[in-house]
All heavy atoms as TSV, in Angstrom:
chain	resi	resn	atom	element	x	y	z
A	1	MET	N	N	-8.174	170.281	88.112
A	1	MET	CA	C	-7.056	169.406	88.361
A	1	MET	C	C	-7.534	167.961	88.265
A	1	MET	O	O	-8.607	167.618	88.729
A	1	MET	CB	C	-6.469	169.694	89.732
A	1	MET	CG	C	-5.454	168.645	90.141
A	1	MET	SD	S	-4.290	169.190	91.368
A	1	MET	CE	C	-3.063	169.896	90.333
A	2	SER	N	N	-6.726	167.101	87.697
A	2	SER	CA	C	-7.047	165.695	87.528
A	2	SER	C	C	-6.511	164.887	88.693
A	2	SER	O	O	-5.531	165.238	89.325
A	2	SER	CB	C	-6.421	165.145	86.245
A	2	SER	OG	O	-6.999	165.748	85.132
A	3	THR	N	N	-7.180	163.763	88.942
A	3	THR	CA	C	-6.654	162.787	89.883
A	3	THR	C	C	-6.443	161.506	89.107
A	3	THR	O	O	-7.077	161.272	88.087
A	3	THR	CB	C	-7.628	162.535	91.047
A	3	THR	OG1	O	-8.875	162.092	90.510
A	3	THR	CG2	C	-7.831	163.786	91.874
A	4	ALA	N	N	-5.543	160.664	89.560
A	4	ALA	CA	C	-5.255	159.417	88.856
A	4	ALA	C	C	-5.141	158.288	89.860
A	4	ALA	O	O	-4.573	158.453	90.927
A	4	ALA	CB	C	-3.966	159.529	88.058
A	5	THR	N	N	-5.721	157.154	89.518
A	5	THR	CA	C	-5.542	155.934	90.284
A	5	THR	C	C	-4.623	155.053	89.464
A	5	THR	O	O	-4.848	154.852	88.277
A	5	THR	CB	C	-6.894	155.224	90.505
A	5	THR	OG1	O	-7.763	156.127	91.169
A	5	THR	CG2	C	-6.720	153.961	91.318
A	6	VAL	N	N	-3.594	154.526	90.075
A	6	VAL	CA	C	-2.563	153.786	89.356
A	6	VAL	C	C	-2.514	152.358	89.865
A	6	VAL	O	O	-2.533	152.116	91.060
A	6	VAL	CB	C	-1.176	154.441	89.562
A	6	VAL	CG1	C	-0.098	153.669	88.837
A	6	VAL	CG2	C	-1.192	155.882	89.143
A	7	SER	N	N	-2.446	151.406	88.929
A	7	SER	CA	C	-2.199	150.014	89.308
A	7	SER	C	C	-1.316	149.381	88.250
A	7	SER	O	O	-1.543	149.548	87.061
A	7	SER	CB	C	-3.506	149.233	89.446
A	7	SER	OG	O	-4.158	149.136	88.205
A	8	ALA	N	N	-0.286	148.703	88.693
A	8	ALA	CA	C	0.625	148.030	87.771
A	8	ALA	C	C	0.147	146.592	87.595
A	8	ALA	O	O	-0.277	145.948	88.551
A	8	ALA	CB	C	2.045	148.050	88.309
A	9	THR	N	N	0.191	146.110	86.369
A	9	THR	CA	C	-0.190	144.734	86.087
A	9	THR	C	C	1.007	144.020	85.488
A	9	THR	O	O	2.108	144.538	85.494
A	9	THR	CB	C	-1.402	144.692	85.129
A	9	THR	OG1	O	-1.063	145.361	83.934
A	9	THR	CG2	C	-2.625	145.329	85.765
A	10	ARG	N	N	0.806	142.828	84.952
A	10	ARG	CA	C	1.904	142.032	84.396
A	10	ARG	C	C	2.811	142.826	83.482
A	10	ARG	O	O	2.352	143.640	82.700
A	10	ARG	CB	C	1.337	140.854	83.601
A	10	ARG	CG	C	0.845	139.745	84.481
A	10	ARG	CD	C	0.318	138.651	83.626
A	10	ARG	NE	N	-1.089	139.003	83.382
A	10	ARG	CZ	C	-1.851	138.489	82.463
A	10	ARG	NH1	N	-1.387	137.597	81.651
A	10	ARG	NH2	N	-3.087	138.865	82.336
A	11	GLY	N	N	4.098	142.532	83.576
A	11	GLY	CA	C	5.059	143.180	82.694
A	11	GLY	C	C	5.164	144.653	82.984
A	11	GLY	O	O	5.142	145.081	84.121
A	12	ARG	N	N	5.264	145.412	81.930
A	12	ARG	CA	C	5.436	146.859	82.047
A	12	ARG	C	C	4.182	147.577	81.560
A	12	ARG	O	O	4.253	148.513	80.777
A	12	ARG	CB	C	6.670	147.300	81.260
A	12	ARG	CG	C	7.963	146.647	81.694
A	12	ARG	CD	C	8.385	147.032	83.076
A	12	ARG	NE	N	8.641	148.462	83.084
A	12	ARG	CZ	C	8.844	149.165	84.168
A	12	ARG	NH1	N	8.830	148.581	85.331
A	12	ARG	NH2	N	9.064	150.447	84.100
A	13	VAL	N	N	3.030	147.111	82.007
A	13	VAL	CA	C	1.756	147.736	81.638
A	13	VAL	C	C	1.241	148.504	82.849
A	13	VAL	O	O	1.301	148.014	83.970
A	13	VAL	CB	C	0.728	146.673	81.199
A	13	VAL	CG1	C	-0.631	147.298	80.966
A	13	VAL	CG2	C	1.209	145.967	79.946
A	14	LEU	N	N	0.766	149.705	82.626
A	14	LEU	CA	C	0.247	150.544	83.695
A	14	LEU	C	C	-1.183	150.936	83.344
A	14	LEU	O	O	-1.445	151.438	82.250
A	14	LEU	CB	C	1.123	151.800	83.826
A	14	LEU	CG	C	0.808	152.747	84.946
A	14	LEU	CD1	C	1.120	152.095	86.294
A	14	LEU	CD2	C	1.620	154.019	84.786
A	15	ASP	N	N	-2.107	150.688	84.269
A	15	ASP	CA	C	-3.500	151.083	84.091
A	15	ASP	C	C	-3.756	152.335	84.907
A	15	ASP	O	O	-3.422	152.383	86.093
A	15	ASP	CB	C	-4.439	149.977	84.560
A	15	ASP	CG	C	-4.345	148.735	83.704
A	15	ASP	OD1	O	-4.009	148.851	82.516
A	15	ASP	OD2	O	-4.612	147.656	84.243
A	16	LEU	N	N	-4.345	153.339	84.275
A	16	LEU	CA	C	-4.667	154.600	84.944
A	16	LEU	C	C	-6.145	154.891	84.801
A	16	LEU	O	O	-6.720	154.707	83.731
A	16	LEU	CB	C	-3.912	155.769	84.309
A	16	LEU	CG	C	-2.404	155.781	84.352
A	16	LEU	CD1	C	-1.875	156.947	83.519
A	16	LEU	CD2	C	-1.926	155.908	85.772
A	17	VAL	N	N	-6.751	155.375	85.869
A	17	VAL	CA	C	-8.097	155.923	85.802
A	17	VAL	C	C	-7.948	157.412	86.053
A	17	VAL	O	O	-7.529	157.823	87.134
A	17	VAL	CB	C	-9.041	155.287	86.844
A	17	VAL	CG1	C	-10.412	155.939	86.782
A	17	VAL	CG2	C	-9.145	153.791	86.629
A	18	LEU	N	N	-8.236	158.212	85.038
A	18	LEU	CA	C	-8.122	159.665	85.150
A	18	LEU	C	C	-9.487	160.268	85.392
A	18	LEU	O	O	-10.459	159.911	84.721
A	18	LEU	CB	C	-7.544	160.266	83.869
A	18	LEU	CG	C	-6.155	159.818	83.452
A	18	LEU	CD1	C	-5.798	160.458	82.112
A	18	LEU	CD2	C	-5.139	160.189	84.505
A	19	VAL	N	N	-9.554	161.183	86.336
A	19	VAL	CA	C	-10.773	161.930	86.597
A	19	VAL	C	C	-10.410	163.403	86.530
A	19	VAL	O	O	-9.522	163.855	87.255
A	19	VAL	CB	C	-11.365	161.591	87.986
A	19	VAL	CG1	C	-12.613	162.408	88.246
A	19	VAL	CG2	C	-11.655	160.096	88.097
A	20	GLY	N	N	-11.047	164.127	85.624
A	20	GLY	CA	C	-10.734	165.548	85.484
A	20	GLY	C	C	-11.584	166.197	84.417
A	20	GLY	O	O	-12.551	165.614	83.936
A	21	THR	N	N	-11.177	167.386	84.038
A	21	THR	CA	C	-11.892	168.088	82.975
A	21	THR	C	C	-11.531	167.456	81.631
A	21	THR	O	O	-10.518	166.759	81.510
A	21	THR	CB	C	-11.495	169.578	82.938
A	21	THR	OG1	O	-10.120	169.675	82.574
A	21	THR	CG2	C	-11.745	170.263	84.272
A	22	GLY	N	N	-12.338	167.712	80.649
A	22	GLY	CA	C	-12.048	167.208	79.309
A	22	GLY	C	C	-10.708	167.688	78.793
A	22	GLY	O	O	-9.981	166.947	78.131
A	23	GLU	N	N	-10.348	168.944	79.107
A	23	GLU	CA	C	-9.061	169.488	78.660
A	23	GLU	C	C	-7.888	168.781	79.333
A	23	GLU	O	O	-6.880	168.494	78.701
A	23	GLU	CB	C	-8.985	170.990	78.934
A	23	GLU	CG	C	-9.848	171.802	77.998
A	23	GLU	CD	C	-10.856	172.638	78.776
A	23	GLU	OE1	O	-10.768	172.715	80.012
A	23	GLU	OE2	O	-11.750	173.201	78.131
A	24	ASP	N	N	-8.002	168.499	80.641
A	24	ASP	CA	C	-6.941	167.784	81.352
A	24	ASP	C	C	-6.738	166.394	80.760
A	24	ASP	O	O	-5.616	165.969	80.502
A	24	ASP	CB	C	-7.277	167.626	82.835
A	24	ASP	CG	C	-7.239	168.936	83.606
A	24	ASP	OD1	O	-6.603	169.893	83.125
A	24	ASP	OD2	O	-7.847	168.980	84.692
A	25	ILE	N	N	-7.845	165.704	80.539
A	25	ILE	CA	C	-7.772	164.342	80.005
A	25	ILE	C	C	-7.211	164.355	78.588
A	25	ILE	O	O	-6.375	163.523	78.232
A	25	ILE	CB	C	-9.157	163.667	80.076
A	25	ILE	CG1	C	-9.524	163.423	81.546
A	25	ILE	CG2	C	-9.184	162.374	79.275
A	25	ILE	CD1	C	-10.955	162.979	81.782
A	26	ALA	N	N	-7.639	165.314	77.774
A	26	ALA	CA	C	-7.117	165.415	76.401
A	26	ALA	C	C	-5.616	165.670	76.409
A	26	ALA	O	O	-4.873	165.079	75.609
A	26	ALA	CB	C	-7.842	166.528	75.643
A	27	ALA	N	N	-5.145	166.528	77.308
A	27	ALA	CA	C	-3.711	166.827	77.383
A	27	ALA	C	C	-2.912	165.594	77.786
A	27	ALA	O	O	-1.884	165.277	77.170
A	27	ALA	CB	C	-3.462	167.967	78.361
A	28	LEU	N	N	-3.373	164.887	78.807
A	28	LEU	CA	C	-2.656	163.685	79.248
A	28	LEU	C	C	-2.703	162.581	78.194
A	28	LEU	O	O	-1.729	161.853	78.009
A	28	LEU	CB	C	-3.212	163.200	80.580
A	28	LEU	CG	C	-2.876	164.110	81.757
A	28	LEU	CD1	C	-3.708	163.738	82.977
A	28	LEU	CD2	C	-1.402	164.043	82.077
A	29	THR	N	N	-3.819	162.473	77.490
A	29	THR	CA	C	-3.919	161.492	76.407
A	29	THR	C	C	-2.926	161.829	75.300
A	29	THR	O	O	-2.235	160.953	74.781
A	29	THR	CB	C	-5.354	161.448	75.846
A	29	THR	OG1	O	-6.249	161.081	76.903
A	29	THR	CG2	C	-5.483	160.438	74.725
A	30	ALA	N	N	-2.823	163.104	74.938
A	30	ALA	CA	C	-1.894	163.527	73.890
A	30	ALA	C	C	-0.448	163.255	74.295
A	30	ALA	O	O	0.357	162.804	73.469
A	30	ALA	CB	C	-2.084	165.013	73.587
A	31	ILE	N	N	-0.123	163.497	75.546
A	31	ILE	CA	C	1.241	163.249	76.028
A	31	ILE	C	C	1.586	161.767	75.929
A	31	ILE	O	O	2.648	161.400	75.424
A	31	ILE	CB	C	1.403	163.750	77.481
A	31	ILE	CG1	C	1.366	165.274	77.508
A	31	ILE	CG2	C	2.691	163.215	78.102
A	31	ILE	CD1	C	1.189	165.864	78.889
A	32	THR	N	N	0.678	160.903	76.375
A	32	THR	CA	C	0.957	159.463	76.326
A	32	THR	C	C	0.996	158.949	74.894
A	32	THR	O	O	1.808	158.090	74.564
A	32	THR	CB	C	-0.063	158.659	77.156
A	32	THR	OG1	O	-1.383	158.886	76.647
A	32	THR	CG2	C	-0.005	159.039	78.619
A	33	ARG	N	N	0.127	159.488	74.039
A	33	ARG	CA	C	0.138	159.086	72.627
A	33	ARG	C	C	1.438	159.516	71.961
A	33	ARG	O	O	2.070	158.749	71.239
A	33	ARG	CB	C	-1.065	159.678	71.901
A	33	ARG	CG	C	-1.185	159.199	70.458
A	33	ARG	CD	C	-2.437	159.723	69.787
A	33	ARG	NE	N	-3.618	159.072	70.349
A	33	ARG	CZ	C	-4.678	159.727	70.812
A	33	ARG	NH1	N	-4.734	161.037	70.782
A	33	ARG	NH2	N	-5.706	159.064	71.298
A	34	HIS	N	N	1.865	160.758	72.216
A	34	HIS	CA	C	3.102	161.283	71.635
A	34	HIS	C	C	4.327	160.497	72.124
A	34	HIS	O	O	5.271	160.275	71.369
A	34	HIS	CB	C	3.255	162.759	71.983
A	34	HIS	CG	C	4.493	163.383	71.428
A	34	HIS	ND1	N	4.661	163.629	70.079
A	34	HIS	CD2	C	5.628	163.791	72.031
A	34	HIS	CE1	C	5.847	164.159	69.887
A	34	HIS	NE2	N	6.462	164.271	71.061
A	35	ALA	N	N	4.291	160.037	73.372
A	35	ALA	CA	C	5.399	159.259	73.931
A	35	ALA	C	C	5.403	157.817	73.427
A	35	ALA	O	O	6.365	157.085	73.650
A	35	ALA	CB	C	5.333	159.268	75.451
A	36	GLY	N	N	4.331	157.421	72.748
A	36	GLY	CA	C	4.252	156.072	72.200
A	36	GLY	C	C	3.936	155.005	73.222
A	36	GLY	O	O	4.228	153.830	73.003
A	37	VAL	N	N	3.320	155.389	74.346
A	37	VAL	CA	C	3.026	154.410	75.393
A	37	VAL	C	C	1.534	154.090	75.515
A	37	VAL	O	O	1.166	153.148	76.211
A	37	VAL	CB	C	3.577	154.868	76.765
A	37	VAL	CG1	C	5.087	154.985	76.729
A	37	VAL	CG2	C	2.947	156.158	77.227
A	38	LEU	N	N	0.682	154.839	74.838
A	38	LEU	CA	C	-0.764	154.629	74.948
A	38	LEU	C	C	-1.184	153.382	74.176
A	38	LEU	O	O	-0.930	153.251	72.989
A	38	LEU	CB	C	-1.530	155.842	74.405
A	38	LEU	CG	C	-3.043	155.789	74.523
A	38	LEU	CD1	C	-3.484	155.735	75.980
A	38	LEU	CD2	C	-3.661	156.989	73.829
A	39	VAL	N	N	-1.824	152.449	74.883
A	39	VAL	CA	C	-2.329	151.222	74.274
A	39	VAL	C	C	-3.842	151.308	74.093
A	39	VAL	O	O	-4.385	150.889	73.077
A	39	VAL	CB	C	-1.974	149.987	75.146
A	39	VAL	CG1	C	-2.598	148.718	74.593
A	39	VAL	CG2	C	-0.471	149.844	75.275
A	40	PHE	N	N	-4.528	151.869	75.089
A	40	PHE	CA	C	-5.995	151.904	75.072
A	40	PHE	C	C	-6.473	153.125	75.838
A	40	PHE	O	O	-5.888	153.499	76.855
A	40	PHE	CB	C	-6.553	150.637	75.734
A	40	PHE	CG	C	-8.038	150.643	75.921
A	40	PHE	CD1	C	-8.883	150.358	74.867
A	40	PHE	CD2	C	-8.590	150.956	77.150
A	40	PHE	CE1	C	-10.267	150.386	75.035
A	40	PHE	CE2	C	-9.967	150.972	77.326
A	40	PHE	CZ	C	-10.796	150.690	76.270
A	41	ARG	N	N	-7.552	153.745	75.350
A	41	ARG	CA	C	-8.239	154.831	76.060
A	41	ARG	C	C	-9.726	154.597	75.928
A	41	ARG	O	O	-10.255	154.450	74.827
A	41	ARG	CB	C	-7.885	156.190	75.462
A	41	ARG	CG	C	-8.584	157.354	76.159
A	41	ARG	CD	C	-8.378	158.641	75.366
A	41	ARG	NE	N	-8.950	159.784	76.004
A	41	ARG	CZ	C	-10.217	160.202	75.838
A	41	ARG	NH1	N	-11.027	159.528	75.058
A	41	ARG	NH2	N	-10.649	161.270	76.457
A	42	SER	N	N	-10.410	154.561	77.066
A	42	SER	CA	C	-11.853	154.350	77.039
A	42	SER	C	C	-12.574	155.641	76.673
A	42	SER	O	O	-11.996	156.735	76.713
A	42	SER	CB	C	-12.345	153.868	78.408
A	42	SER	OG	O	-12.238	154.916	79.368
A	43	ALA	N	N	-13.834	155.511	76.352
A	43	ALA	CA	C	-14.679	156.689	76.146
A	43	ALA	C	C	-14.913	157.353	77.501
A	43	ALA	O	O	-14.969	156.677	78.527
A	43	ALA	CB	C	-16.013	156.281	75.528
A	44	PRO	N	N	-15.035	158.685	77.534
A	44	PRO	CA	C	-15.266	159.346	78.809
A	44	PRO	C	C	-16.652	159.038	79.372
A	44	PRO	O	O	-17.622	158.909	78.626
A	44	PRO	CB	C	-15.135	160.835	78.481
A	44	PRO	CG	C	-15.279	160.944	77.014
A	44	PRO	CD	C	-14.918	159.618	76.427
A	45	THR	N	N	-16.700	158.888	80.681
A	45	THR	CA	C	-17.970	158.717	81.391
A	45	THR	C	C	-18.030	159.769	82.485
A	45	THR	O	O	-16.998	160.209	82.991
A	45	THR	CB	C	-18.099	157.312	82.016
A	45	THR	OG1	O	-17.012	157.097	82.907
A	45	THR	CG2	C	-18.116	156.226	80.962
A	46	PRO	N	N	-19.236	160.187	82.867
A	46	PRO	CA	C	-19.328	161.213	83.905
A	46	PRO	C	C	-18.892	160.663	85.267
A	46	PRO	O	O	-19.259	159.550	85.640
A	46	PRO	CB	C	-20.803	161.585	83.929
A	46	PRO	CG	C	-21.492	160.734	82.938
A	46	PRO	CD	C	-20.516	159.819	82.309
A	47	ALA	N	N	-18.105	161.448	85.992
A	47	ALA	CA	C	-17.749	161.112	87.369
A	47	ALA	C	C	-18.843	161.659	88.287
A	47	ALA	O	O	-19.698	162.441	87.863
A	47	ALA	CB	C	-16.389	161.708	87.713
A	48	ASP	N	N	-18.809	161.288	89.539
A	48	ASP	CA	C	-19.852	161.692	90.489
A	48	ASP	C	C	-19.904	163.199	90.728
A	48	ASP	O	O	-20.940	163.737	91.112
A	48	ASP	CB	C	-19.640	160.990	91.837
A	48	ASP	CG	C	-19.811	159.487	91.726
A	48	ASP	OD1	O	-20.535	159.037	90.812
A	48	ASP	OD2	O	-19.219	158.765	92.548
A	49	ASP	N	N	-18.802	163.889	90.509
A	49	ASP	CA	C	-18.739	165.318	90.822
A	49	ASP	C	C	-18.791	166.219	89.588
A	49	ASP	O	O	-18.408	167.368	89.638
A	49	ASP	CB	C	-17.476	165.615	91.632
A	49	ASP	CG	C	-16.208	165.229	90.901
A	49	ASP	OD1	O	-16.287	164.762	89.747
A	49	ASP	OD2	O	-15.120	165.394	91.485
A	50	GLY	N	N	-19.230	165.685	88.457
A	50	GLY	CA	C	-19.370	166.496	87.248
A	50	GLY	C	C	-18.171	166.454	86.318
A	50	GLY	O	O	-18.256	166.929	85.195
A	51	ARG	N	N	-17.052	165.930	86.785
A	51	ARG	CA	C	-15.892	165.793	85.917
A	51	ARG	C	C	-16.054	164.529	85.073
A	51	ARG	O	O	-17.055	163.838	85.174
A	51	ARG	CB	C	-14.607	165.722	86.752
A	51	ARG	CG	C	-14.354	167.005	87.527
A	51	ARG	CD	C	-13.106	166.946	88.351
A	51	ARG	NE	N	-13.247	165.951	89.409
A	51	ARG	CZ	C	-12.246	165.538	90.181
A	51	ARG	NH1	N	-11.036	166.041	90.020
A	51	ARG	NH2	N	-12.453	164.633	91.109
A	52	GLN	N	N	-15.085	164.246	84.217
A	52	GLN	CA	C	-15.116	163.052	83.372
A	52	GLN	C	C	-14.117	162.031	83.880
A	52	GLN	O	O	-13.133	162.371	84.535
A	52	GLN	CB	C	-14.777	163.413	81.932
A	52	GLN	CG	C	-15.773	164.321	81.283
A	52	GLN	CD	C	-15.366	164.675	79.869
A	52	GLN	OE1	O	-14.354	164.232	79.353
A	52	GLN	NE2	N	-16.177	165.491	79.217
A	53	ARG	N	N	-14.380	160.772	83.551
A	53	ARG	CA	C	-13.484	159.681	83.936
A	53	ARG	C	C	-13.141	158.880	82.685
A	53	ARG	O	O	-14.021	158.561	81.888
A	53	ARG	CB	C	-14.181	158.784	84.960
A	53	ARG	CG	C	-13.380	157.596	85.395
A	53	ARG	CD	C	-14.059	156.742	86.470
A	53	ARG	NE	N	-15.500	156.657	86.331
A	53	ARG	CZ	C	-16.373	157.115	87.237
A	53	ARG	NH1	N	-15.969	157.685	88.336
A	53	ARG	NH2	N	-17.661	156.993	87.031
A	54	VAL	N	N	-11.841	158.573	82.507
A	54	VAL	CA	C	-11.391	157.700	81.422
A	54	VAL	C	C	-10.387	156.699	81.985
A	54	VAL	O	O	-9.730	156.946	82.993
A	54	VAL	CB	C	-10.742	158.449	80.230
A	54	VAL	CG1	C	-11.728	159.358	79.551
A	54	VAL	CG2	C	-9.509	159.182	80.635
A	55	PHE	N	N	-10.287	155.579	81.314
A	55	PHE	CA	C	-9.336	154.537	81.646
A	55	PHE	C	C	-8.260	154.539	80.568
A	55	PHE	O	O	-8.569	154.521	79.384
A	55	PHE	CB	C	-10.067	153.187	81.676
A	55	PHE	CG	C	-9.169	151.997	81.787
A	55	PHE	CD1	C	-8.665	151.593	83.006
A	55	PHE	CD2	C	-8.826	151.271	80.657
A	55	PHE	CE1	C	-7.835	150.493	83.101
A	55	PHE	CE2	C	-8.002	150.171	80.735
A	55	PHE	CZ	C	-7.501	149.779	81.963
A	56	LEU	N	N	-6.997	154.612	80.980
A	56	LEU	CA	C	-5.876	154.531	80.048
A	56	LEU	C	C	-5.050	153.296	80.368
A	56	LEU	O	O	-4.818	152.992	81.540
A	56	LEU	CB	C	-4.942	155.742	80.157
A	56	LEU	CG	C	-5.498	157.125	79.884
A	56	LEU	CD1	C	-4.392	158.162	80.058
A	56	LEU	CD2	C	-6.100	157.223	78.509
A	57	ARG	N	N	-4.606	152.595	79.355
A	57	ARG	CA	C	-3.640	151.502	79.525
A	57	ARG	C	C	-2.380	151.914	78.789
A	57	ARG	O	O	-2.412	152.233	77.604
A	57	ARG	CB	C	-4.173	150.196	78.979
A	57	ARG	CG	C	-3.113	149.092	79.055
A	57	ARG	CD	C	-3.714	147.732	78.974
A	57	ARG	NE	N	-4.278	147.445	80.286
A	57	ARG	CZ	C	-5.040	146.386	80.527
A	57	ARG	NH1	N	-5.328	145.542	79.567
A	57	ARG	NH2	N	-5.519	146.183	81.728
A	58	LEU	N	N	-1.274	151.921	79.521
A	58	LEU	CA	C	0.006	152.347	78.974
A	58	LEU	C	C	0.974	151.178	78.971
A	58	LEU	O	O	0.994	150.378	79.903
A	58	LEU	CB	C	0.591	153.480	79.825
A	58	LEU	CG	C	-0.316	154.659	80.119
A	58	LEU	CD1	C	0.389	155.658	81.021
A	58	LEU	CD2	C	-0.795	155.318	78.848
A	59	HIS	N	N	1.780	151.093	77.934
A	59	HIS	CA	C	2.849	150.108	77.862
A	59	HIS	C	C	4.157	150.874	78.035
A	59	HIS	O	O	4.537	151.667	77.182
A	59	HIS	CB	C	2.844	149.355	76.531
A	59	HIS	CG	C	3.896	148.306	76.460
A	59	HIS	ND1	N	5.102	148.506	75.840
A	59	HIS	CD2	C	3.935	147.049	76.976
A	59	HIS	CE1	C	5.826	147.424	75.967
A	59	HIS	NE2	N	5.157	146.519	76.644
A	60	LEU	N	N	4.813	150.657	79.163
A	60	LEU	CA	C	6.029	151.407	79.483
A	60	LEU	C	C	7.233	150.734	78.875
A	60	LEU	O	O	7.402	149.530	78.973
A	60	LEU	CB	C	6.175	151.522	81.008
A	60	LEU	CG	C	4.963	152.124	81.725
A	60	LEU	CD1	C	5.211	152.160	83.213
A	60	LEU	CD2	C	4.651	153.500	81.196
A	61	HIS	N	N	8.078	151.534	78.257
A	61	HIS	CA	C	9.282	151.038	77.590
A	61	HIS	C	C	10.496	151.404	78.414
A	61	HIS	O	O	10.556	152.485	78.983
A	61	HIS	CB	C	9.433	151.685	76.207
A	61	HIS	CG	C	8.241	151.540	75.343
A	61	HIS	ND1	N	7.947	150.374	74.679
A	61	HIS	CD2	C	7.248	152.403	75.041
A	61	HIS	CE1	C	6.832	150.540	73.992
A	61	HIS	NE2	N	6.378	151.759	74.200
A	62	HIS	N	N	11.471	150.525	78.436
A	62	HIS	CA	C	12.752	150.876	79.043
A	62	HIS	C	C	13.511	151.769	78.095
A	62	HIS	O	O	13.529	151.534	76.897
A	62	HIS	CB	C	13.600	149.630	79.318
A	62	HIS	CG	C	13.365	149.049	80.659
A	62	HIS	ND1	N	13.655	149.725	81.810
A	62	HIS	CD2	C	12.865	147.852	81.038
A	62	HIS	CE1	C	13.358	148.972	82.843
A	62	HIS	NE2	N	12.862	147.836	82.405
A	63	ARG	N	N	14.126	152.801	78.592
A	63	ARG	CA	C	14.913	153.696	77.751
A	63	ARG	C	C	16.310	153.763	78.265
A	63	ARG	O	O	16.618	153.673	79.361
A	63	ARG	CB	C	14.310	155.087	77.731
A	63	ARG	CG	C	12.973	155.039	77.050
A	63	ARG	CD	C	12.398	156.416	76.971
A	63	ARG	NE	N	11.028	156.292	76.510
A	63	ARG	CZ	C	10.529	157.020	75.561
A	63	ARG	NH1	N	11.240	157.931	74.976
A	63	ARG	NH2	N	9.286	156.872	75.197
């Protein structure tokens, strides 16, 4: 299971730090990319407990 830290910045930009398995992170990355909100994804780095950590920046659109 993944955990996420969320912080909102200027405008409609959302920064997420995802910690989870590679499969969890890949799935969430694919969802954000498919939704057209993914702006940036960092390379994975090891978390303290053996899982991976990535940083995502999303641009949220009004619908």
